[in-house]
LUMLUMDREN-2810 file (N, C-alpha, C; in Angstrom, 1 decimal):
<atoms>
<atom><aa>M</aa><ch>A</ch><at>N</at><xx>190.8</xx><yy>201.3</yy><zz>241.6</zz></atom>
<atom><aa>M</aa><ch>A</ch><at>CA</at><xx>189.7</xx><yy>200.4</yy><zz>241.2</zz></atom>
<atom><aa>M</aa><ch>A</ch><at>C</at><xx>189.3</xx><yy>199.5</yy><zz>242.4</zz></atom>
<atom><aa>P</aa><ch>A</ch><at>N</at><xx>188.0</xx><yy>199.4</yy><zz>242.7</zz></atom>
<atom><aa>P</aa><ch>A</ch><at>CA</at><xx>187.6</xx><yy>198.7</yy><zz>243.9</zz></atom>
<atom><aa>P</aa><ch>A</ch><at>C</at><xx>187.8</xx><yy>197.1</yy><zz>243.6</zz></atom>
<atom><aa>E</aa><ch>A</ch><at>N</at><xx>187.9</xx><yy>196.4</yy><zz>244.7</zz></atom>
<atom><aa>E</aa><ch>A</ch><at>CA</at><xx>188.0</xx><yy>195.0</yy><zz>244.7</zz></atom>
<atom><aa>E</aa><ch>A</ch><at>C</at><xx>186.6</xx><yy>194.4</yy><zz>244.2</zz></atom>
<atom><aa>P</aa><ch>A</ch><at>N</at><xx>186.6</xx><yy>193.3</yy><zz>243.4</zz></atom>
<atom><aa>P</aa><ch>A</ch><at>CA</at><xx>185.4</xx><yy>192.8</yy><zz>242.9</zz></atom>
<atom><aa>P</aa><ch>A</ch><at>C</at><xx>184.5</xx><yy>192.3</yy><zz>244.0</zz></atom>
<atom><aa>G</aa><ch>A</ch><at>N</at><xx>185.0</xx><yy>191.8</yy><zz>245.1</zz></atom>
<atom><aa>G</aa><ch>A</ch><at>CA</at><xx>184.2</xx><yy>191.3</yy><zz>246.2</zz></atom>
<atom><aa>G</aa><ch>A</ch><at>C</at><xx>183.8</xx><yy>192.3</yy><zz>247.2</zz></atom>
<atom><aa>D</aa><ch>A</ch><at>N</at><xx>184.0</xx><yy>193.6</yy><zz>247.0</zz></atom>
<atom><aa>D</aa><ch>A</ch><at>CA</at><xx>183.7</xx><yy>194.6</yy><zz>247.9</zz></atom>
<atom><aa>D</aa><ch>A</ch><at>C</at><xx>182.4</xx><yy>195.3</yy><zz>247.5</zz></atom>
<atom><aa>P</aa><ch>A</ch><at>N</at><xx>181.3</xx><yy>194.9</yy><zz>248.1</zz></atom>
<atom><aa>P</aa><ch>A</ch><at>CA</at><xx>180.0</xx><yy>195.6</yy><zz>247.7</zz></atom>
<atom><aa>P</aa><ch>A</ch><at>C</at><xx>179.9</xx><yy>197.0</yy><zz>248.2</zz></atom>
<atom><aa>E</aa><ch>A</ch><at>N</at><xx>180.7</xx><yy>197.4</yy><zz>249.2</zz></atom>
<atom><aa>E</aa><ch>A</ch><at>CA</at><xx>180.6</xx><yy>198.8</yy><zz>249.7</zz></atom>
<atom><aa>E</aa><ch>A</ch><at>C</at><xx>181.1</xx><yy>199.8</yy><zz>248.6</zz></atom>
<atom><aa>A</aa><ch>A</ch><at>N</at><xx>181.9</xx><yy>199.2</yy><zz>247.7</zz></atom>
<atom><aa>A</aa><ch>A</ch><at>CA</at><xx>182.6</xx><yy>200.1</yy><zz>246.7</zz></atom>
<atom><aa>A</aa><ch>A</ch><at>C</at><xx>181.6</xx><yy>200.4</yy><zz>245.5</zz></atom>
<atom><aa>F</aa><ch>A</ch><at>N</at><xx>180.6</xx><yy>199.6</yy><zz>245.3</zz></atom>
<atom><aa>F</aa><ch>A</ch><at>CA</at><xx>179.8</xx><yy>199.8</yy><zz>244.1</zz></atom>
<atom><aa>F</aa><ch>A</ch><at>C</at><xx>178.3</xx><yy>199.7</yy><zz>244.3</zz></atom>
<atom><aa>V</aa><ch>A</ch><at>N</at><xx>177.8</xx><yy>199.1</yy><zz>245.3</zz></atom>
<atom><aa>V</aa><ch>A</ch><at>CA</at><xx>176.4</xx><yy>198.9</yy><zz>245.5</zz></atom>
<atom><aa>V</aa><ch>A</ch><at>C</at><xx>175.7</xx><yy>200.3</yy><zz>245.8</zz></atom>
<atom><aa>P</aa><ch>A</ch><at>N</at><xx>176.2</xx><yy>201.1</yy><zz>246.7</zz></atom>
<atom><aa>P</aa><ch>A</ch><at>CA</at><xx>175.5</xx><yy>202.4</yy><zz>247.0</zz></atom>
<atom><aa>P</aa><ch>A</ch><at>C</at><xx>175.4</xx><yy>203.3</yy><zz>245.8</zz></atom>
<atom><aa>A</aa><ch>A</ch><at>N</at><xx>176.6</xx><yy>203.4</yy><zz>245.1</zz></atom>
<atom><aa>A</aa><ch>A</ch><at>CA</at><xx>176.6</xx><yy>204.2</yy><zz>243.9</zz></atom>
<atom><aa>A</aa><ch>A</ch><at>C</at><xx>175.7</xx><yy>203.7</yy><zz>242.8</zz></atom>
<atom><aa>G</aa><ch>A</ch><at>N</at><xx>175.7</xx><yy>202.4</yy><zz>242.6</zz></atom>
<atom><aa>G</aa><ch>A</ch><at>CA</at><xx>174.9</xx><yy>201.7</yy><zz>241.6</zz></atom>
<atom><aa>G</aa><ch>A</ch><at>C</at><xx>173.4</xx><yy>201.9</yy><zz>241.8</zz></atom>
<atom><aa>L</aa><ch>A</ch><at>N</at><xx>173.0</xx><yy>201.8</yy><zz>243.1</zz></atom>
<atom><aa>L</aa><ch>A</ch><at>CA</at><xx>171.6</xx><yy>202.0</yy><zz>243.4</zz></atom>
<atom><aa>L</aa><ch>A</ch><at>C</at><xx>171.2</xx><yy>203.4</yy><zz>243.3</zz></atom>
<atom><aa>A</aa><ch>A</ch><at>N</at><xx>172.1</xx><yy>204.3</yy><zz>243.7</zz></atom>
<atom><aa>A</aa><ch>A</ch><at>CA</at><xx>171.8</xx><yy>205.8</yy><zz>243.6</zz></atom>
<atom><aa>A</aa><ch>A</ch><at>C</at><xx>171.7</xx><yy>206.2</yy><zz>242.1</zz></atom>
<atom><aa>S</aa><ch>A</ch><at>N</at><xx>172.5</xx><yy>205.6</yy><zz>241.2</zz></atom>
<atom><aa>S</aa><ch>A</ch><at>CA</at><xx>172.4</xx><yy>205.9</yy><zz>239.8</zz></atom>
<atom><aa>S</aa><ch>A</ch><at>C</at><xx>171.1</xx><yy>205.5</yy><zz>239.2</zz></atom>
<atom><aa>L</aa><ch>A</ch><at>N</at><xx>170.5</xx><yy>204.5</yy><zz>239.8</zz></atom>
<atom><aa>L</aa><ch>A</ch><at>CA</at><xx>169.2</xx><yy>204.0</yy><zz>239.3</zz></atom>
<atom><aa>L</aa><ch>A</ch><at>C</at><xx>168.0</xx><yy>204.7</yy><zz>240.0</zz></atom>
<atom><aa>G</aa><ch>A</ch><at>N</at><xx>168.3</xx><yy>205.6</yy><zz>241.0</zz></atom>
<atom><aa>G</aa><ch>A</ch><at>CA</at><xx>167.3</xx><yy>206.3</yy><zz>241.7</zz></atom>
<atom><aa>G</aa><ch>A</ch><at>C</at><xx>166.7</xx><yy>205.5</yy><zz>242.8</zz></atom>
<atom><aa>I</aa><ch>A</ch><at>N</at><xx>167.3</xx><yy>204.5</yy><zz>243.2</zz></atom>
<atom><aa>I</aa><ch>A</ch><at>CA</at><xx>166.8</xx><yy>203.6</yy><zz>244.3</zz></atom>
<atom><aa>I</aa><ch>A</ch><at>C</at><xx>167.3</xx><yy>204.1</yy><zz>245.6</zz></atom>
<atom><aa>E</aa><ch>A</ch><at>N</at><xx>166.4</xx><yy>204.4</yy><zz>246.5</zz></atom>
<atom><aa>E</aa><ch>A</ch><at>CA</at><xx>166.8</xx><yy>204.9</yy><zz>247.9</zz></atom>
<atom><aa>E</aa><ch>A</ch><at>C</at><xx>166.8</xx><yy>203.6</yy><zz>248.8</zz></atom>
<atom><aa>F</aa><ch>A</ch><at>N</at><xx>167.7</xx><yy>203.6</yy><zz>249.7</zz></atom>
<atom><aa>F</aa><ch>A</ch><at>CA</at><xx>167.8</xx><yy>202.5</yy><zz>250.7</zz></atom>
<atom><aa>F</aa><ch>A</ch><at>C</at><xx>168.3</xx><yy>203.1</yy><zz>252.0</zz></atom>
<atom><aa>D</aa><ch>A</ch><at>N</at><xx>168.0</xx><yy>202.4</yy><zz>253.1</zz></atom>
<atom><aa>D</aa><ch>A</ch><at>CA</at><xx>168.5</xx><yy>202.9</yy><zz>254.4</zz></atom>
<atom><aa>D</aa><ch>A</ch><at>C</at><xx>169.5</xx><yy>201.9</yy><zz>254.9</zz></atom>
<atom><aa>E</aa><ch>A</ch><at>N</at><xx>170.0</xx><yy>202.1</yy><zz>256.1</zz></atom>
<atom><aa>E</aa><ch>A</ch><at>CA</at><xx>171.1</xx><yy>201.3</yy><zz>256.7</zz></atom>
<atom><aa>E</aa><ch>A</ch><at>C</at><xx>170.7</xx><yy>199.9</yy><zz>256.9</zz></atom>
<atom><aa>V</aa><ch>A</ch><at>N</at><xx>169.4</xx><yy>199.6</yy><zz>257.2</zz></atom>
<atom><aa>V</aa><ch>A</ch><at>CA</at><xx>168.9</xx><yy>198.3</yy><zz>257.4</zz></atom>
<atom><aa>V</aa><ch>A</ch><at>C</at><xx>169.0</xx><yy>197.5</yy><zz>256.1</zz></atom>
<atom><aa>E</aa><ch>A</ch><at>N</at><xx>168.5</xx><yy>198.1</yy><zz>255.0</zz></atom>
<atom><aa>E</aa><ch>A</ch><at>CA</at><xx>168.5</xx><yy>197.5</yy><zz>253.7</zz></atom>
<atom><aa>E</aa><ch>A</ch><at>C</at><xx>170.0</xx><yy>197.2</yy><zz>253.3</zz></atom>
<atom><aa>Q</aa><ch>A</ch><at>N</at><xx>170.8</xx><yy>198.2</yy><zz>253.6</zz></atom>
<atom><aa>Q</aa><ch>A</ch><at>CA</at><xx>172.2</xx><yy>198.0</yy><zz>253.2</zz></atom>
<atom><aa>Q</aa><ch>A</ch><at>C</at><xx>172.9</xx><yy>196.9</yy><zz>254.0</zz></atom>
<atom><aa>A</aa><ch>A</ch><at>N</at><xx>172.5</xx><yy>196.7</yy><zz>255.3</zz></atom>
<atom><aa>A</aa><ch>A</ch><at>CA</at><xx>173.0</xx><yy>195.6</yy><zz>256.1</zz></atom>
<atom><aa>A</aa><ch>A</ch><at>C</at><xx>172.5</xx><yy>194.3</yy><zz>255.5</zz></atom>
<atom><aa>V</aa><ch>A</ch><at>N</at><xx>171.3</xx><yy>194.2</yy><zz>255.1</zz></atom>
<atom><aa>V</aa><ch>A</ch><at>CA</at><xx>170.8</xx><yy>193.0</yy><zz>254.5</zz></atom>
<atom><aa>V</aa><ch>A</ch><at>C</at><xx>171.5</xx><yy>192.7</yy><zz>253.2</zz></atom>
<atom><aa>M</aa><ch>A</ch><at>N</at><xx>171.8</xx><yy>193.7</yy><zz>252.3</zz></atom>
<atom><aa>M</aa><ch>A</ch><at>CA</at><xx>172.5</xx><yy>193.4</yy><zz>251.1</zz></atom>
<atom><aa>M</aa><ch>A</ch><at>C</at><xx>173.9</xx><yy>193.0</yy><zz>251.4</zz></atom>
<atom><aa>R</aa><ch>A</ch><at>N</at><xx>174.6</xx><yy>193.5</yy><zz>252.4</zz></atom>
<atom><aa>R</aa><ch>A</ch><at>CA</at><xx>175.9</xx><yy>193.1</yy><zz>252.9</zz></atom>
<atom><aa>R</aa><ch>A</ch><at>C</at><xx>175.9</xx><yy>191.7</yy><zz>253.3</zz></atom>
<atom><aa>A</aa><ch>A</ch><at>N</at><xx>174.9</xx><yy>191.3</yy><zz>254.2</zz></atom>
<atom><aa>A</aa><ch>A</ch><at>CA</at><xx>174.8</xx><yy>189.9</yy><zz>254.7</zz></atom>
<atom><aa>A</aa><ch>A</ch><at>C</at><xx>174.6</xx><yy>189.0</yy><zz>253.5</zz></atom>
<atom><aa>A</aa><ch>A</ch><at>N</at><xx>173.8</xx><yy>189.3</yy><zz>252.6</zz></atom>
<atom><aa>A</aa><ch>A</ch><at>CA</at><xx>173.5</xx><yy>188.4</yy><zz>251.4</zz></atom>
<atom><aa>A</aa><ch>A</ch><at>C</at><xx>174.8</xx><yy>188.3</yy><zz>250.6</zz></atom>
<atom><aa>H</aa><ch>A</ch><at>N</at><xx>175.5</xx><yy>189.4</yy><zz>250.4</zz></atom>
<atom><aa>H</aa><ch>A</ch><at>CA</at><xx>176.8</xx><yy>189.3</yy><zz>249.7</zz></atom>
<atom><aa>H</aa><ch>A</ch><at>C</at><xx>177.8</xx><yy>188.4</yy><zz>250.4</zz></atom>
<atom><aa>E</aa><ch>A</ch><at>N</at><xx>177.9</xx><yy>188.6</yy><zz>251.7</zz></atom>
<atom><aa>E</aa><ch>A</ch><at>CA</at><xx>178.9</xx><yy>187.8</yy><zz>252.5</zz></atom>
<atom><aa>E</aa><ch>A</ch><at>C</at><xx>178.5</xx><yy>186.3</yy><zz>252.5</zz></atom>
<atom><aa>T</aa><ch>A</ch><at>N</at><xx>177.2</xx><yy>186.0</yy><zz>252.4</zz></atom>
<atom><aa>T</aa><ch>A</ch><at>CA</at><xx>176.7</xx><yy>184.6</yy><zz>252.4</zz></atom>
<atom><aa>T</aa><ch>A</ch><at>C</at><xx>177.0</xx><yy>184.0</yy><zz>251.0</zz></atom>
<atom><aa>Y</aa><ch>A</ch><at>N</at><xx>176.6</xx><yy>184.7</yy><zz>249.9</zz></atom>
<atom><aa>Y</aa><ch>A</ch><at>CA</at><xx>176.6</xx><yy>184.1</yy><zz>248.6</zz></atom>
<atom><aa>Y</aa><ch>A</ch><at>C</at><xx>177.8</xx><yy>184.3</yy><zz>247.7</zz></atom>
<atom><aa>W</aa><ch>A</ch><at>N</at><xx>178.6</xx><yy>185.4</yy><zz>248.0</zz></atom>
<atom><aa>W</aa><ch>A</ch><at>CA</at><xx>179.7</xx><yy>185.8</yy><zz>247.1</zz></atom>
<atom><aa>W</aa><ch>A</ch><at>C</at><xx>180.8</xx><yy>184.7</yy><zz>247.1</zz></atom>
<atom><aa>P</aa><ch>A</ch><at>N</at><xx>181.2</xx><yy>184.0</yy><zz>248.2</zz></atom>
<atom><aa>P</aa><ch>A</ch><at>CA</at><xx>182.3</xx><yy>183.0</yy><zz>248.0</zz></atom>
<atom><aa>P</aa><ch>A</ch><at>C</at><xx>181.9</xx><yy>181.9</yy><zz>247.1</zz></atom>
<atom><aa>A</aa><ch>A</ch><at>N</at><xx>180.7</xx><yy>181.4</yy><zz>247.1</zz></atom>
<atom><aa>A</aa><ch>A</ch><at>CA</at><xx>180.3</xx><yy>180.4</yy><zz>246.2</zz></atom>
<atom><aa>A</aa><ch>A</ch><at>C</at><xx>180.2</xx><yy>180.9</yy><zz>244.7</zz></atom>
<atom><aa>I</aa><ch>A</ch><at>N</at><xx>179.7</xx><yy>182.1</yy><zz>244.6</zz></atom>
<atom><aa>I</aa><ch>A</ch><at>CA</at><xx>179.7</xx><yy>182.7</yy><zz>243.2</zz></atom>
<atom><aa>I</aa><ch>A</ch><at>C</at><xx>181.1</xx><yy>182.9</yy><zz>242.7</zz></atom>
<atom><aa>A</aa><ch>A</ch><at>N</at><xx>182.0</xx><yy>183.3</yy><zz>243.5</zz></atom>
<atom><aa>A</aa><ch>A</ch><at>CA</at><xx>183.4</xx><yy>183.5</yy><zz>243.0</zz></atom>
<atom><aa>A</aa><ch>A</ch><at>C</at><xx>184.0</xx><yy>182.2</yy><zz>242.6</zz></atom>
<atom><aa>E</aa><ch>A</ch><at>N</at><xx>183.7</xx><yy>181.1</yy><zz>243.4</zz></atom>
<atom><aa>E</aa><ch>A</ch><at>CA</at><xx>184.1</xx><yy>179.7</yy><zz>243.0</zz></atom>
<atom><aa>E</aa><ch>A</ch><at>C</at><xx>183.6</xx><yy>179.3</yy><zz>241.6</zz></atom>
<atom><aa>L</aa><ch>A</ch><at>N</at><xx>182.3</xx><yy>179.6</yy><zz>241.4</zz></atom>
<atom><aa>L</aa><ch>A</ch><at>CA</at><xx>181.7</xx><yy>179.3</yy><zz>240.1</zz></atom>
<atom><aa>L</aa><ch>A</ch><at>C</at><xx>182.3</xx><yy>180.0</yy><zz>239.0</zz></atom>
<atom><aa>L</aa><ch>A</ch><at>N</at><xx>182.6</xx><yy>181.3</yy><zz>239.2</zz></atom>
<atom><aa>L</aa><ch>A</ch><at>CA</at><xx>183.3</xx><yy>182.1</yy><zz>238.2</zz></atom>
<atom><aa>L</aa><ch>A</ch><at>C</at><xx>184.7</xx><yy>181.6</yy><zz>237.8</zz></atom>
<atom><aa>E</aa><ch>A</ch><at>N</at><xx>185.4</xx><yy>181.1</yy><zz>238.8</zz></atom>
<atom><aa>E</aa><ch>A</ch><at>CA</at><xx>186.7</xx><yy>180.6</yy><zz>238.6</zz></atom>
<atom><aa>E</aa><ch>A</ch><at>C</at><xx>186.7</xx><yy>179.1</yy><zz>238.0</zz></atom>
<atom><aa>L</aa><ch>A</ch><at>N</at><xx>185.6</xx><yy>178.5</yy><zz>238.0</zz></atom>
<atom><aa>L</aa><ch>A</ch><at>CA</at><xx>185.5</xx><yy>177.1</yy><zz>237.6</zz></atom>
<atom><aa>L</aa><ch>A</ch><at>C</at><xx>185.8</xx><yy>176.9</yy><zz>236.1</zz></atom>
<atom><aa>N</aa><ch>A</ch><at>N</at><xx>186.6</xx><yy>176.0</yy><zz>235.8</zz></atom>
<atom><aa>N</aa><ch>A</ch><at>CA</at><xx>186.9</xx><yy>175.8</yy><zz>234.3</zz></atom>
<atom><aa>N</aa><ch>A</ch><at>C</at><xx>186.0</xx><yy>174.7</yy><zz>233.8</zz></atom>
<atom><aa>L</aa><ch>A</ch><at>N</at><xx>185.1</xx><yy>175.1</yy><zz>233.0</zz></atom>
<atom><aa>L</aa><ch>A</ch><at>CA</at><xx>184.1</xx><yy>174.1</yy><zz>232.5</zz></atom>
<atom><aa>L</aa><ch>A</ch><at>C</at><xx>184.4</xx><yy>173.8</yy><zz>231.0</zz></atom>
<atom><aa>S</aa><ch>A</ch><at>N</at><xx>185.6</xx><yy>174.1</yy><zz>230.5</zz></atom>
<atom><aa>S</aa><ch>A</ch><at>CA</at><xx>185.9</xx><yy>173.9</yy><zz>229.1</zz></atom>
<atom><aa>S</aa><ch>A</ch><at>C</at><xx>185.8</xx><yy>172.5</yy><zz>228.7</zz></atom>
<atom><aa>S</aa><ch>A</ch><at>N</at><xx>186.0</xx><yy>171.5</yy><zz>229.7</zz></atom>
<atom><aa>S</aa><ch>A</ch><at>CA</at><xx>186.0</xx><yy>170.1</yy><zz>229.3</zz></atom>
<atom><aa>S</aa><ch>A</ch><at>C</at><xx>184.6</xx><yy>169.5</yy><zz>229.4</zz></atom>
<atom><aa>V</aa><ch>A</ch><at>N</at><xx>183.6</xx><yy>170.3</yy><zz>229.8</zz></atom>
<atom><aa>V</aa><ch>A</ch><at>CA</at><xx>182.2</xx><yy>169.8</yy><zz>229.8</zz></atom>
<atom><aa>V</aa><ch>A</ch><at>C</at><xx>181.5</xx><yy>170.1</yy><zz>228.5</zz></atom>
<atom><aa>D</aa><ch>A</ch><at>N</at><xx>181.0</xx><yy>169.0</yy><zz>227.9</zz></atom>
<atom><aa>D</aa><ch>A</ch><at>CA</at><xx>180.3</xx><yy>169.2</yy><zz>226.6</zz></atom>
<atom><aa>D</aa><ch>A</ch><at>C</at><xx>178.9</xx><yy>169.8</yy><zz>226.9</zz></atom>
<atom><aa>P</aa><ch>A</ch><at>N</at><xx>178.5</xx><yy>170.7</yy><zz>226.0</zz></atom>
<atom><aa>P</aa><ch>A</ch><at>CA</at><xx>177.2</xx><yy>171.4</yy><zz>226.1</zz></atom>
<atom><aa>P</aa><ch>A</ch><at>C</at><xx>176.1</xx><yy>170.3</yy><zz>225.9</zz></atom>
<atom><aa>E</aa><ch>A</ch><at>N</at><xx>175.0</xx><yy>170.6</yy><zz>226.5</zz></atom>
<atom><aa>E</aa><ch>A</ch><at>CA</at><xx>173.8</xx><yy>169.7</yy><zz>226.3</zz></atom>
<atom><aa>E</aa><ch>A</ch><at>C</at><xx>173.4</xx><yy>169.8</yy><zz>224.8</zz></atom>
<atom><aa>P</aa><ch>A</ch><at>N</at><xx>173.2</xx><yy>168.6</yy><zz>224.1</zz></atom>
<atom><aa>P</aa><ch>A</ch><at>CA</at><xx>172.8</xx><yy>168.6</yy><zz>222.8</zz></atom>
<atom><aa>P</aa><ch>A</ch><at>C</at><xx>171.3</xx><yy>169.0</yy><zz>222.6</zz></atom>
<atom><aa>A</aa><ch>A</ch><at>N</at><xx>171.0</xx><yy>169.9</yy><zz>221.7</zz></atom>
<atom><aa>A</aa><ch>A</ch><at>CA</at><xx>169.6</xx><yy>170.3</yy><zz>221.4</zz></atom>
<atom><aa>A</aa><ch>A</ch><at>C</at><xx>169.0</xx><yy>170.8</yy><zz>222.7</zz></atom>
<atom><aa>A</aa><ch>A</ch><at>N</at><xx>169.6</xx><yy>171.7</yy><zz>223.4</zz></atom>
<atom><aa>A</aa><ch>A</ch><at>CA</at><xx>169.1</xx><yy>172.1</yy><zz>224.7</zz></atom>
<atom><aa>A</aa><ch>A</ch><at>C</at><xx>167.8</xx><yy>173.0</yy><zz>224.5</zz></atom>
<atom><aa>D</aa><ch>A</ch><at>N</at><xx>166.7</xx><yy>172.6</yy><zz>225.2</zz></atom>
<atom><aa>D</aa><ch>A</ch><at>CA</at><xx>165.5</xx><yy>173.4</yy><zz>225.2</zz></atom>
<atom><aa>D</aa><ch>A</ch><at>C</at><xx>165.4</xx><yy>174.0</yy><zz>226.6</zz></atom>
<atom><aa>L</aa><ch>A</ch><at>N</at><xx>165.8</xx><yy>175.3</yy><zz>226.6</zz></atom>
<atom><aa>L</aa><ch>A</ch><at>CA</at><xx>165.9</xx><yy>176.0</yy><zz>227.9</zz></atom>
<atom><aa>L</aa><ch>A</ch><at>C</at><xx>164.6</xx><yy>176.2</yy><zz>228.6</zz></atom>
<atom><aa>S</aa><ch>A</ch><at>N</at><xx>163.5</xx><yy>175.9</yy><zz>227.9</zz></atom>
<atom><aa>S</aa><ch>A</ch><at>CA</at><xx>162.2</xx><yy>176.1</yy><zz>228.5</zz></atom>
<atom><aa>S</aa><ch>A</ch><at>C</at><xx>161.8</xx><yy>174.9</yy><zz>229.3</zz></atom>
<atom><aa>R</aa><ch>A</ch><at>N</at><xx>162.6</xx><yy>173.8</yy><zz>229.3</zz></atom>
<atom><aa>R</aa><ch>A</ch><at>CA</at><xx>162.3</xx><yy>172.6</yy><zz>230.0</zz></atom>
<atom><aa>R</aa><ch>A</ch><at>C</at><xx>163.5</xx><yy>172.1</yy><zz>230.8</zz></atom>
<atom><aa>P</aa><ch>A</ch><at>N</at><xx>163.3</xx><yy>171.3</yy><zz>231.8</zz></atom>
<atom><aa>P</aa><ch>A</ch><at>CA</at><xx>164.5</xx><yy>170.8</yy><zz>232.6</zz></atom>
<atom><aa>P</aa><ch>A</ch><at>C</at><xx>165.2</xx><yy>169.8</yy><zz>231.7</zz></atom>
<atom><aa>P</aa><ch>A</ch><at>N</at><xx>166.4</xx><yy>169.5</yy><zz>232.0</zz></atom>
<atom><aa>P</aa><ch>A</ch><at>CA</at><xx>167.1</xx><yy>168.5</yy><zz>231.3</zz></atom>
<atom><aa>P</aa><ch>A</ch><at>C</at><xx>166.5</xx><yy>167.1</yy><zz>231.5</zz></atom>
<atom><aa>E</aa><ch>A</ch><at>N</at><xx>166.5</xx><yy>166.3</yy><zz>230.5</zz></atom>
<atom><aa>E</aa><ch>A</ch><at>CA</at><xx>166.0</xx><yy>164.9</yy><zz>230.6</zz></atom>
<atom><aa>E</aa><ch>A</ch><at>C</at><xx>167.0</xx><yy>164.0</yy><zz>231.4</zz></atom>
<atom><aa>A</aa><ch>A</ch><at>N</at><xx>166.4</xx><yy>163.1</yy><zz>232.2</zz></atom>
<atom><aa>A</aa><ch>A</ch><at>CA</at><xx>167.2</xx><yy>162.2</yy><zz>233.0</zz></atom>
<atom><aa>A</aa><ch>A</ch><at>C</at><xx>167.9</xx><yy>161.2</yy><zz>232.0</zz></atom>
<atom><aa>R</aa><ch>A</ch><at>N</at><xx>169.1</xx><yy>160.9</yy><zz>232.3</zz></atom>
<atom><aa>R</aa><ch>A</ch><at>CA</at><xx>169.8</xx><yy>159.9</yy><zz>231.5</zz></atom>
<atom><aa>R</aa><ch>A</ch><at>C</at><xx>169.9</xx><yy>158.6</yy><zz>232.1</zz></atom>
</atoms>
């Protein structure tokens, strides 16, 4: 099983399964974006938000109101 943070293990096969062709330059851009954003995404995924109360009557079509 590939490591979750290893795009080389799943991105090419995933794009190929969707019929999306890409070259080495596009793959390098995807790799750079992954290296830039994945550490912060991994931190968010590990963050325990169970103590945060959900927003009451959330209207997702509008930004939250200032308190």
